[in-house]
Structures are given as C-alpha cells and as structure tokens.
matplotlib code that plots the C-alpha trace (Angstrom):
import matplotlib.pyplot as plt

x = [51.6, 48.6, 46.8, 49.8, 49.8, 45.8, 46.3, 48.7, 47.4, 44.2, 46.2, 47.2, 44.0, 42.9, 46.0, 45.6, 41.7, 42.9, 45.1, 43.1, 39.7, 42.3, 43.3, 40.0, 38.9, 42.3, 41.1, 37.3, 38.7, 40.6, 37.2, 34.8, 32.8, 31.4, 35.7, 34.7, 37.3, 39.7, 42.8, 40.6, 36.6, 36.2, 33.5, 32.4, 33.2, 34.7, 38.4, 39.1, 43.3, 45.3, 47.7, 45.3, 47.2, 44.9, 45.9, 43.7, 43.4, 42.4, 40.3, 39.9, 36.5, 34.2, 33.3, 36.4, 38.0, 37.0, 38.6, 38.3, 39.7, 41.2, 42.2, 45.0, 43.3, 46.4, 49.5, 51.5, 50.1, 48.2, 45.2, 42.9, 39.1, 37.2, 35.7, 31.7, 33.0, 29.9, 27.7, 30.6, 30.3, 32.9, 32.6, 33.6, 36.7, 40.0, 42.8, 43.9, 46.3, 47.9, 47.5, 47.5, 49.0, 48.3, 49.0, 51.3, 53.0, 56.3, 56.3, 54.1, 53.0, 51.6, 48.8, 48.6, 45.1, 41.9, 38.7, 36.1, 32.7, 30.1, 26.8, 25.8, 28.9, 32.4, 35.4, 39.3, 41.5, 45.1, 47.1, 49.4, 50.8, 52.0, 51.5, 51.7, 51.1, 53.6, 54.6, 52.9, 49.6, 50.3, 52.5, 52.2, 54.6, 57.6, 56.9, 57.4, 60.8, 60.3, 58.2, 57.4, 56.5, 54.1, 54.9, 52.0, 53.2, 54.8, 55.4, 56.0, 55.3, 57.8, 58.2, 56.0, 58.3, 60.3, 61.5, 60.4, 63.1, 63.0, 62.9, 65.3, 64.4, 62.6, 62.1, 60.0, 58.6, 60.1, 58.3, 56.8, 57.8, 59.6, 59.6, 59.2, 60.7, 59.6, 61.8, 63.1, 60.4, 62.7, 64.6, 65.7, 64.7, 68.3, 68.2, 67.9, 71.4, 70.7, 73.4, 72.4, 68.7, 66.9, 66.0, 64.2, 63.4, 65.6, 63.9, 64.2, 64.2, 64.4, 65.3, 64.3, 66.2, 67.7, 65.2, 67.3, 69.3]
y = [65.5, 64.5, 67.2, 69.9, 68.2, 68.5, 72.4, 72.8, 71.3, 73.7, 76.9, 75.7, 75.2, 78.8, 80.5, 78.5, 79.8, 83.3, 83.7, 82.3, 84.8, 87.8, 86.5, 86.0, 89.4, 91.5, 89.7, 90.7, 94.1, 94.7, 93.0, 95.2, 96.9, 99.9, 101.3, 102.5, 100.1, 100.6, 102.3, 104.9, 104.5, 102.8, 104.1, 100.3, 96.8, 94.6, 94.9, 90.9, 90.7, 92.3, 92.8, 95.8, 98.9, 102.0, 104.9, 108.6, 110.4, 113.9, 113.5, 116.5, 116.9, 119.3, 120.5, 120.7, 117.8, 114.8, 113.0, 108.7, 106.0, 103.3, 99.8, 97.8, 94.7, 92.3, 91.4, 92.2, 96.0, 95.6, 96.2, 98.7, 98.3, 100.9, 103.1, 105.2, 109.4, 110.1, 112.4, 113.2, 112.0, 110.3, 110.7, 114.1, 113.3, 114.0, 113.3, 112.0, 112.8, 110.6, 112.7, 109.9, 105.9, 103.7, 100.1, 97.3, 96.0, 97.4, 97.9, 100.6, 100.4, 103.3, 102.3, 104.0, 104.5, 103.3, 103.2, 105.8, 105.2, 107.9, 109.7, 106.3, 106.3, 104.4, 105.7, 104.8, 107.3, 108.7, 109.1, 112.3, 113.4, 113.1, 115.1, 113.4, 114.3, 113.8, 110.9, 112.1, 112.1, 108.6, 107.5, 104.0, 105.5, 104.7, 101.3, 101.6, 100.0, 99.7, 102.6, 102.1, 104.9, 104.7, 106.5, 108.7, 110.2, 113.8, 115.2, 114.7, 117.8, 118.6, 116.7, 114.0, 111.1, 113.2, 111.1, 107.7, 105.7, 102.3, 103.8, 101.7, 101.3, 103.8, 102.6, 105.0, 102.9, 104.3, 105.4, 108.3, 112.0, 114.6, 114.2, 117.2, 116.6, 118.9, 120.5, 117.8, 115.5, 112.3, 114.6, 112.7, 109.4, 107.7, 104.3, 105.5, 105.7, 108.1, 106.7, 102.9, 103.2, 105.0, 104.4, 107.3, 104.4, 106.7, 110.0, 113.9, 114.9, 118.1, 118.5, 120.7, 121.7, 119.5, 116.4, 113.5, 114.0]
z = [-48.3, -50.2, -49.1, -50.2, -53.6, -53.9, -53.2, -55.5, -58.7, -57.1, -57.4, -60.9, -62.0, -60.7, -62.4, -65.9, -65.6, -64.6, -67.2, -69.8, -69.0, -68.8, -72.6, -73.6, -72.3, -73.8, -77.1, -76.5, -76.3, -80.0, -81.8, -80.5, -83.3, -82.2, -81.2, -78.0, -76.7, -79.6, -80.3, -82.5, -83.7, -86.7, -89.0, -90.0, -89.4, -87.3, -85.5, -86.2, -85.8, -83.0, -85.4, -87.0, -88.7, -90.2, -92.0, -91.1, -94.9, -95.5, -98.9, -100.9, -102.9, -104.3, -100.7, -98.7, -97.4, -95.3, -93.0, -93.4, -91.8, -93.3, -92.3, -93.8, -94.6, -96.2, -93.7, -96.9, -97.4, -100.6, -99.9, -97.2, -96.7, -97.9, -95.4, -95.2, -95.7, -94.5, -96.5, -98.7, -102.5, -103.6, -106.9, -106.4, -104.4, -106.6, -104.1, -100.7, -98.1, -95.5, -92.0, -89.8, -89.1, -86.2, -85.2, -83.7, -86.8, -88.0, -91.7, -93.2, -96.6, -97.7, -100.7, -104.2, -104.1, -101.7, -102.5, -101.1, -100.7, -99.5, -100.8, -102.8, -105.1, -105.1, -106.4, -106.4, -105.4, -105.9, -102.8, -103.3, -100.5, -96.9, -93.6, -91.4, -87.3, -84.9, -83.2, -79.8, -81.4, -83.5, -81.4, -83.3, -85.8, -83.3, -84.0, -88.0, -88.6, -92.6, -94.9, -98.4, -100.1, -103.7, -106.6, -106.2, -103.6, -104.7, -101.6, -97.6, -95.4, -92.8, -89.9, -91.5, -89.9, -87.3, -84.3, -85.6, -83.6, -84.7, -88.6, -90.6, -94.2, -95.8, -99.9, -102.5, -105.3, -108.9, -111.9, -109.9, -111.0, -109.0, -105.1, -102.3, -98.8, -96.3, -93.3, -90.9, -92.5, -91.5, -88.4, -85.5, -87.0, -85.3, -86.6, -90.5, -92.7, -95.4, -97.5, -96.5, -95.7, -98.2, -101.9, -103.7, -106.5, -109.0, -108.5, -108.5, -105.2, -103.9, -100.1, -97.4, -94.6, -92.0, -93.7, -92.4, -89.2]

ax = plt.figure().add_subplot(projection="3d")
ax.plot(x, y, z, "-o")
ax.set_aspect("equal")
plt.show()
C-alpha cells in the first residue's frame, strides 16, 4: 500500500512539473522579441502580455504609402505604442488608414490619432478611414464583440467587418462629420442588430448596399 501511495505521489509530482513546464514555454512564445514566434512580426519591443492586440495601418505620406503595426498598450484601448515606420519621414505622413487587426481581446477601440516615428521625426497622425482586410486574413476579427470608432473616421470600406461572427455592438463617437459605409461592410454579422446594437453618434450616414444583414 505504501509503495502504491509513493508511486501515486511521484506520478502527481511529474504531472505538476510537466504542466508548469508547458505553461512556461507557452508564455515564452508570446514574449519573444524577434517576432518569429508571435502571430505577427513586431518592429520593435517585446510582447510582455499575452492579452495583446494590435492594428495594422497604412500611412499616407509624400512618397506614397507605408504599412506599420501598432500595438495597443492600454487595457481600455486609450493608447497605442508608436512603432518605427522605417525610412518614412514621419513629418510627411498626412493620414492613417486601418487595414488590419489581430489579438485575443473582444473589445476593439480604434484610436483617433497615432504616433508615427520615422526618419528622425515624430508626429501625431489622424486615423480617418478603415479598409479592413477579410476575416480570413485577420481571423481575430471573429473574436470582436464590441467595436468603437472615433469621430475622426469618415469612411469604412466595403466588407471591412463582414462576417465578424461575435460582433454585437458598434459605437461611433459623436462630433464627427458625414460618415460613409461601403457595401456589405457589416454584412454577415449574425449577432449585430442595427436597431439596437449600432449607435451612429448622431452622425449623418450614407450606407452602401446590404451594409447590414
């Protein structure tokens, strides 16, 4: 009996150590700084929290466009870290367009402005439009339950949030100008009821075909 008890204790100890090792290894994957083991390559810095989220932005500047990734660094969605935009002179960036989202949190808050650093300069840039990739490209969109869009955004392209299966609430900040919604931009959001789940913030809205449905 004592031998069986000892073997049971040994077995349980091994199980505990194994679970602890797996947990540590999993967390280490989320905190690598080279980006090779994270869901996307970071330009700088380190993922220090597995509950991360980030936006992919297209920056418009004097020389054309540049894609940059911004990691949200506040749980309430109030701030994003500025990542190096490479050789792009930040002072020449005129606007930012949201083109992608990834993460594991359920509330996505689009910031009205972001900090751009590049070419030895830094600048605050307005986020004025959304042309999101598909849910197949940015699968985390399927996790979003609540979406907050700032007054600075004046257009959302066709299909931007189509087939976001979990989306239940969309809030547009008040105080913005006219808002244009592209065809089917919220199409296939099966849990989103326009009458009860969408607050346009008193803005004048032009909707494309089958925008909701």
